[in-house]
N, C-alpha and C positions, 0 to 999 in steps of 0.2 A: 747417831743413828743407832737404833737398837738392833739386837741380833737374835736373841731367843729368850724364852722364859722356861725355867725348870722348876716345876712344882710351885711352892710358895716362895721359893728363894729366887728373887729376881736378879738374873744376870743381865737382862736388858729388857726393853719394854716394847717388843715388836719392832718390825722394820718401819722406820720413819724417814722422811726426807729432811735430814738435818745432819750436818757434819758434826756429830756429837756422839761419843761412845758411851752408851748406857751400861757401864760395868760398875758393880759395887766395889768397895774397898776389899782388898785381900785376894783378888783374882789375878791381876797382873803382878809380875815380879817387881821388887823395889827398884832395881836398876833401870827398868823401863819407864815407870811413872816418874821417878826422880829425873830422868833424862828429859821428860816432857816439861817439868818445871824449869830445868836449866835452859832448855831451848827457848821457852816462853820469856824468861827473864832476859836472855841474850838478845832476843828479837826486840823487846821493848827498849833495852839499853841502846841497841844499834840505831833504832829509829829516832830516839830522842837525843843521842849523842851529837854534839856540835850544833844543835839547833837551839831555839829559844826554850828555856826551861818552863815557860808558861805559855798559855795561849789566851786569846781574847775570851772574856767571860761568856760571850754568846756562843763561842765554839764549844765550851764545856757544857753549856745549856743544851746544845744539840747532842752532845755525847750522852747526856742523861736521857733525853727524849728518845733517841734511837736505840739505846740499850734497853729502855723500857718497852719499846715497840717490839724488839726482837724477842724479848722474854714473853710478851703477851701472845704474839702469833705462834710461838713455840708450843703454847698450851692448847692450840686449836687443831684438832685432828681432822684430816680430810679423808673420808672413806673412798673406796673400799680397802685400800692398801695400807691405811694408817699413816699416810704422808702428813707432814705438817711443814708449813713454810717457816722461814726464819728471817727473810729480808736482809740477809747478811751483805749481799753485794750492793744493794741499794744503800744500806748504811755505810758501807765502805766507801762508796762513791761520794756520798755527802760529807763524811767525816774526814776522809783522807787517811793514809796509812798510819800516821802517828796516833791519832785518836782512835782509829779502828782497833788497834791492838789492846787499848785500854777498854774499849767496849766489849771486845771478845772476852777479856778477863772478867769483867763485871758480869756479863751474861752467864758465863760458865760457873762462876762462883754462886750466883743466885740459883741457877738450875740444880747445882749439886746440893744446895741446902734444902731444896724441895723434892729431892729424890731422883733427879735425872742424872744418875751416875754418882760415883763416890767422890770424896774429897781428893783421893789420890790421882784421879784422872783429870783434874782441873787443868794441870799444866799441859797435858797432851791435847785436851779439847781446845784450850786457848791457842795453841800452836796451829791446830788444824783449822779452826774458825778464822784465825788471823790470816792464814795463807789464802783461804777462800775469799776473804774480803779484799785483801791486797791484790791478789791476782785479778779479781773482777774490776778493781779500781784502775789498774794499769791497762787492761784490755779496753775498758771504757774510754780512757783518755786517748789511747791510740786511735780508736775508731772515731771518736767525736771531735778530736782536736787536730789529728793528723790527716785522717782520711775524710773527715767532715761528714760523718754519718749522723743523722738526727738522733737525739737522746733516746727516743723510744727503741729504735732498732739497735743502737749501740748497747743499750741496757739489756736487751734480750740476749744478745751474743755474749756480753760480759757476764751476765748472770749464769748462763749455761756453762761458760768456761770456768768461772769461779767455783761453782758447785762440783764440776767434774774434778777440779784440783783437790777440793776438800774431801770428796769421796775417795779419791785415789790415796790420799794420805791416811784417811781413816782405815781403809782396807789394808794398807801397809802395816799400820800399827796392830790391827787385829791378826794379821798373818804372822807377825813377829811374836805376838802374845798367844798364839793358838795352842801351843803345848800346855800352857798354864790354864787357859780357858777349858781345854779338854779335861784337865785334872779336876777343875771345879765342877764340870758337868758330871764326871764319873763319880765324884764323891758326894754329890747332892743326894740326900736321902729322899726316896719316893718320887721318882720322876713322873709327873702328872701330864705335862704338856711340853712338847718340843715344837718350836715354831720355825719360821724360815731361817735357813742358814745352817741347820744341823742335820746330821745323818746318824741317828742313834745318839749315844752319849758322846758325840764328837762334833766339832765344828768343821763343816765341809767348806773349804775355801773355794772350791769350784762353784758350788751352789750359791755361796755367799756372793761371789763375783757376778753371777748371773742376776742375782737380786739387786745388788748395788748398781751395776752398770747397765743392766737390762731394764728391769722394772723401775729402778731408780731414775733412769733417764726420762721416763714419763713425768716424774715429779719435777725434774730439772726444767723441762719444757713448761710445765704449769707455773712454776715460780718465775721463769723467765718472762712469760706472758704478763704476769702480775707486775713484775719489776718494770717491764717496758711501759705498761700503762701508768705506773706511778711516776717514772722519770719523764715520760712524755707530757704528763700533766704539769709536773714541776717546771719543765722547760717553758711551758706556755705562761704560767702564772708567777713563777719565781725563778727565773733563769740564773740569778746570782747565787742561789743556794747550791746549785750543782757546780758552778764555776769556782766556788770557794774551797772545794775539797782538794787542797794542794799539799804536796809533800812538805813544803817548808812551814806549814802552819802547825 
């Protein structure tokens, strides 16, 4: 999710519905972004440890397909608030947690290479997006397999829950990094424009919280509706695709 834009020096790309921190290299301290890489590596290792070291070829084909879909929809902005979908929870439900973390890494790597955040925040963004996908996956499994709610309704709730988890983590990272973000704002030459989340040359955490958890909640509902439609459709025409997203795969 973007936070603000200062002159021609982009610290973020406006508020968007996506658990993705649009911060260029050199803003966050090394200990914070290195921690993101460490957590992302540990998450991947934990999910793949003790399981099969490979997955069926068709599963990796799905990994490529859904990673590409997530990147594609991330490029489409929904006015007027600059939201964009990412279909992370749908992808997590289909892929399962183990492949979901790989998809998150691929998506964030590609987005960083095309200017959606710096290389240094790939680890943090991978952790945030993985949490979003995995949380949505387990909520969906609970609702659809234990409580026996249909895929569409379960997908709606799971998507909203997953996006809320991702937004909470992203907000936490920004709150921790706010002193360094403030320094970047204050040192930026020629402030031309300050967008949502800022109060003068400072990051306002209160205002940012209102944007992320207030206005952002509208975006969560919009993506939840889209996810529900997709999962409901898949349940009718290809129910095995949803059923295949298991932890052990």
